[in-house]
N, C-alpha and C positions, 0 to 999 in steps of 0.2 A: 447354493451353500448357505448356511445360516451362520451368523455372528452376532456377538453382542456390541451395541454402540448407542450413541446419542442422535436423535434425530429430530427434525422439525416437523411439524404438522399443523394444519389449520384447526386450532382448538383455543378458544378463548382462555381456558384455565390451564391447559396442559400443551403449550406450544412447543416445548422442548421436553423430551422424555428420554429415558434410558432403558434399553430392553432388547429382547432378540429380534433380529431383522433378517428378512429373506433376502440374501444379496442378488442382484442382477447383473448380466454381463453382456449387454448389446454391444455389436461392433462398432467401434468409434474411430475416426480419422483424425490424424495430428492437423492436417492441411488439405484444402482443395486439390484434388489430383492424386492423392496418396491412397493406398489400399486401406479400407476399413479392416480394423483387426479386433478380436475379442481380447478383453483385458486378461492380464495375468495375476494370480494372487500375490499381494504384497502385504506386510504386516506393519502397521504403524508403529513407530518407536516413540518419538517425542513429538507433541503437537501443541501449537500455539494458538491462543485465542485471538480473533480479529474483531474489531468494530463491526464489521459487515455481519459476523455472526450474531450479534446482539440486535441489530437492525432487523435480520431475518426472523429473529425470535419475536419481535414485536409486530412484524408482518403477520407471522402465524397467529397471533392473539387476535389480529383484525381479520383473519381469514383471507389474506392477499396472497398466499404462497402458491397458488395453483400452478401458475406458469414456471415456477422454479423446481417442480417435482420432475424427476425422470418419468419419461412416457410410461403411461400405465400404472404409476404408483400414487400414493398420497401421502408421501413423506420424503425427506431429503436427509440423508446422513450429512452432518455438517463437518466443517474443518478443511482447510485449504492451505495450511502453513505447518511444515515440519518434514522429519525424516522418517523414510520406510525401510524396511528390511524386505529384500526381494530373494525369496528361498530359492527359486529355480535358477538363479545366477550367483547365489551365494555373496551379495553385496549390499551396501546401504545405497540409497538414492534419494533424490528430491523430485517430486512429481511435479511435471510441468503442468500447470493447472489449466490452462485455456487451450483449447483446440475446436476442431470442427471442419464444417465444409465452407471454408473461407481462404482465400488466397493469402492474407495478412490479418492475423487477428487484431492489429491496431487499426485497420481500415475496412473492417467487414461493412458490406453494403446490404441494400434491402433484399437482395436475392440470396444472400449467404446466411449461414446459420452456425452458431457457436455454442459450445458447453464449457462448463467450468466445474471441474471437481470440487464437491463440497458447497457449490454456490448456485449452480444454475444447471438443471437437467441430467447431473451426475453426481453419484454419491462420494463422499469425501473421508476424511482421516480419522474422525473419531469413532473408529470402529476396530475390533480385534483385527479383521481382514478386508480387504477391499480389491476391486479390480482396477487395473491401471492399462491401458494402452502401452506396450513394451516400448514404443517408440517415444513415450512421454515419460521415461524414466532417467533423470539426468544424473550423471556420475558425480560423485564428491571428489574433493581433492585428495591427494594421498597424505598420510601422515596422522590421521585423525582416529585409526582404528587400531586398537592394541588388545592382543588376544582375543579377538574376534568381536569385542564390544566397541562401540563408539563413545569416544571422550564426551562427557556431559558437558564440558565448556564448550566444545565445538557444537554439539546438538543444539545448545540453546542458541547460538548464533544463526542455525539453519531453520529457525522458525521466520526469519526476515527475508528470504529471497523473494517472495510473492510481492510485498510492498515495495522493497528496494529496487525490484525491477520496474515496478510502475514508476518509481522517481527516475529510473534511468531513461525511461521512455518519455517522462515529463521533461527532463533536461534536454534529449534530443529535440523534442518538439518546441520547447522554448528556444533553442538555438536556430532551428529551421525557420521560426516564425519571426524572430528578432532579426535574422539576417534578411529575409524578405521584405519586412515591413519597413526598414529604415535604411537599406543599402543605399539608396540613390542620395539621400540626405549625407550619409557617411561620405560618399564619393565626392560631394562637392566639399564638403570640409576638409577632407583629408587630400583633396587633388590627386585621386588615385583611380585606376579602372574599376569598372562595375564588379567584377568577380573579386578582386581583392576586397572591395568595399562590403561585400557580403560577409566575409569573415570577421571584418572590424566590425560591423554592426551586430553579428551574432555575440561577440564578445561584450560590447559596449551595452547591451540591454539589460545586462546585469550590474550595471555601475552603481545603481542604488537600488538594493532588493529588498523587499518586505516579505516576511513569511508570517502570516497570520494564523496563530495555532500552534502549539508545541507538543503534539503527539508525535509518534515514531515518524509518521510521513513527513512532517514539517522538519524534523531534525536530519532525515535522510537527505532530502532535496538540498538542505543547506549545506550539507556535508559534499555532496557532489559538485554543486556550484562552486565551492570553495576549491575542490580539486581541479575543476576543469577551467575556472576563471578566478585565479588568485588575487585579482585586483578588486573583485566585487565587494562592495560594502553591503554586508548583510545585517538586517535588523529582525530579529525575532519578537514577536509579540504574543503575550498569554497572560493568564492571571495568576500564574504561580508566584511565590515568593521568590526573590531575586536569589536568595541563598539556599534554595531547595535543590536536593540533588539532581533532579532532573533538569534544571536551568543550568547548573554548573557544568553538567555532562554535555548538553546540548551547546553550549558555548565552547567547550573545549574541541567538540567535534566539527563545529561549523566556522569557528574563527569569528563568530558575529558579535554584535552587542545586543542588549535586552532592554525592552520597553515593557514593564508591566502595567496590564490593562487594569487599572483602579482609579480612574478619573471620574469625577462626577458627570461629566458631559463627554460626549463622543468627540466634539470639537477639541477639548483639552487633549484627549489622547491622540488625535490626529496632529496636533502641533507638536507634541512631543515625539511622535514618529518622524515627523520630517526634520525636526531638529537633530535627532540621532542619525538621520541619513544625510544631512547636510544638504537637503533640498527636496523636492519631490521625487517620488519613486520612478523609476524606469521599469521595473517589474514589480507586480503585487501578486503574490500567491496565497491564496485562501485555502486553509486546510483545517479550520476551526469547526467547521459545521453550523457556525453561528450567523444568523442574518446581517450581524453589525459588519461583516466583512465588506460587504458592497457600499455600505454607508461611509465608512471610513475612506474607502478608495475613491468613491464618486461624489457622493454628497459634501463631504468634506476634504475633497481635492488632494488626497495623499498620492493618487496615480497623476503623474506628470504628463506633459505633452508627448506624443508619440509612444506611451507606455503601453505595457501588456498587461491584461489581467488574466491570471491562471485560475480557473476555478476548479479546485480539486476537493471540494466539499460536497457531500451528498445531503440534500435537504433543502439549503436556503435558496431563496428566490432571488435574482439579480435585478435591480433597477437602476436606471441611470436617466438623467436629464439629456435629451437627444442633441440640444444646442451645444452645450460643452463637449458632449461625446464626439461629435462630428468635427467641430472646429480643433479640438485638441487632439484628433487623430489616435483615438485609443482603440485598440485591438483586444477582443474578449475571446478566449477559447476554453474548452473543457474536454477531457479525454481521459479515460482510465482504462487503459489496456497495456499490454507489454508483448514482446516476441520472445521466442526461445533464446535469442542471442542475448536479450537483455537479462533473462534469467541465469544463463551460463555466466555472464559478467558479474551479476550480483553475487553468485555463490563464491566466485574468486574473491571479489572484494570483501565480503563479509568473513571469510575465512581468515583473513589477516586482520579482522578489527576487533574493537573492544565490545561491540554491541552485546554480546552475552552478558555483560555486566548489569545491563538493565533488565534481564529477564528473571522473574521470581516464579517458582514452582507451586502449583496448588496439589495437595494429595489426591490421587486418583479416587479413592475410595470416597473422600468427601464430596468430590466433584459428581460421581456418577450417582451417589446417594440421592441428590437433589439438584439436578442442573441448573434449574431455574434460579435457585435460592444462591447457588454458586455465582451465577452471573451477576445477580442483582446485589449480592453483599460482599463478595470477595473479589470478583474480576472486574466489574465496571462500577463500583460503588465510589463515592467520595473518599479519596485517599488511597485507592488501589494502586498497585504497582504500574509503571508504565507500560510494562508487559508481562502477562501471565502465560505460563505453558505447563502442560502435565505430561510426566512420563507414562505414556501408555502401556509400555512393555518394558519391564526393567531389566528382564534378562538379556538385552540387547546394549545396555547402557552401562559404562563404567563411570559410577557415580563419584569416584575420586579424583577423576582427571579432568 
């Protein structure tokens, strides 16, 4: 089957193009032990743009995308956030992006393999049609389809299940590690049994939380920490002006306080963060993609004793002095995955959220006319919307709801 879409390729001048593509449909499995199934055709309806797409485009310019292409192909149709129409089942669905020959996609091992629609070895959503394993088409909640069309307001919120799922996994991981890292000390302080202390430590690790970077991932993880640990003090750090719509919206969602990164020296920024926290951080979450994250946390000692450093940025290198690192009992971790149950919970939470308010649409014709220009001038340029999406097939969308 052929269809029109955008796709990445290894090409210095044309790493992202729009054109006709010959679709492939190899059998794929959701999890190890399950049957491999050929995909069924679905039609993307509304698709969101992710920073991963932009990074993949830059990798294509450098000729580094070979391992990301589907087997036997020299291109990858991008896009992994959005809603699709399933003609054979007469319903809308969210694509469960990650699957493969692994027991748990958040814990895949060296002898296991995974794929991700639109990101890694499987074609994605920026296409008129695509093939998806039928077991990986998640249902949407009732009440958002009228007259056979999907409400635009709901569709906008459904560009976020993928990153929101990642943050649900991050919350789970931080709670697991926080409980395991500090439960013996918590048991002594509270004079309680060790198992009870694990729950206490999992809560206390968020007592003073820094979220360094204010993209959607930073906003989401702050929101989830607030929901699960209402006593947490959350400090958001970014460069945006205090009164910008992005900052105001983030503070409303997270209940946090804001420190603007505009100081002449990193030491001054670190001092301002600690003042806002009321001490050194128990949890430091890096989401900005900037190298300054680890300098603030370790060199300038924002991360306190027994604290956890969660590296959710792609690109920065982390460095630390081993002497204070060891004696202050720091824990560093990084993981960027999620399971199906995370995505199903994300869909449920997002359906009742305000996150559609931060999504702006780009005209499809402008995007496909020159995808690279759209990325660089409209979607990821300075002053661009916090989140951009495109209505790929408007006959399935009620633009007035």
